[in-house]
C-alpha positions in Angstrom: -6.5 -76.6 69.9 -10.2 -75.3 68.7 -8.7 -72.4 67.9 -5.8 -73.5 66.0 -8.1 -75.6 64.1 -10.9 -72.8 63.1 -7.9 -70.5 62.3 -6.3 -73.7 60.1 -9.4 -74.9 58.4 -12.0 -72.4 59.4 -14.1 -70.7 56.7 -12.1 -67.7 55.2 -14.1 -64.2 54.5 -15.2 -63.0 52.3 -12.2 -60.3 51.1 -10.4 -64.3 50.1 -13.0 -63.5 47.4 -10.4 -60.9 45.6 -8.0 -64.4 45.0 -10.9 -65.5 41.8 -11.4 -61.6 41.3 -7.2 -61.4 40.7 -7.3 -64.7 38.3 -10.5 -63.8 36.1 -8.8 -60.3 35.1 -5.3 -62.0 34.2 -7.2 -64.8 32.4 -9.1 -62.0 31.0 -5.7 -59.9 29.5 -4.3 -63.6 28.4 -7.4 -63.8 26.3 -7.0 -60.4 24.5 -3.5 -60.7 23.9 -4.3 -64.2 22.6 -6.9 -63.0 20.6 -5.5 -59.3 19.3 -1.8 -61.9 18.8 -3.5 -63.9 16.4 -5.5 -61.1 14.5 -2.4 -59.5 13.9 -0.9 -63.1 12.6 -3.7 -63.1 9.8 -2.9 -60.1 8.6 1.0 -59.7 8.9 1.7 -62.7 7.6 -0.9 -64.6 5.8 1.6 -66.8 3.4 2.5 -68.7 7.0 -0.5 -69.0 8.6 -1.4 -73.2 8.0 -4.1 -75.0 9.9 -2.0 -76.2 11.9 -1.0 -73.1 13.7 -4.7 -72.2 13.6 -5.8 -75.0 15.2 -2.7 -74.3 17.9 -4.3 -71.1 18.4 -7.7 -71.8 18.5 -6.5 -74.9 21.4 -5.0 -71.6 23.3 -7.9 -69.6 22.7 -10.2 -72.3 24.2 -7.7 -73.2 27.1 -7.3 -69.5 28.2 -11.0 -68.9 28.1 -12.2 -72.4 30.0 -9.3 -70.9 32.8 -11.3 -67.0 32.6 -14.7 -68.8 32.9 -14.0 -70.9 35.5 -12.4 -68.1 38.1 -15.0 -66.1 36.8 -17.6 -68.9 38.6 -15.7 -69.3 41.2 -16.0 -65.5 42.1 -19.2 -65.6 41.5 -19.8 -68.6 43.7 -17.4 -67.5 46.3 -19.1 -63.7 46.8 -22.8 -65.5 46.9 -22.2 -67.6 49.6 -20.0 -65.4 52.0 -21.9 -62.4 51.5 
């Protein structure tokens, strides 16, 4: 029973930190896309750019940045604790 418990609930190897690295890369990619699309929107359609749209864009950017930063922090913690 102990080996089953260790297999299910035991500590993971440092190779499992790649999960947080992958999420960090995905959220960074999304962050860049949101930033570029916002800049394009401002220059291509300046008359459709409203305060409400700018607010939604900033909230989207902020949410993705928080997700990126959190996963980057978790990746760092994972690497340092399992090293």
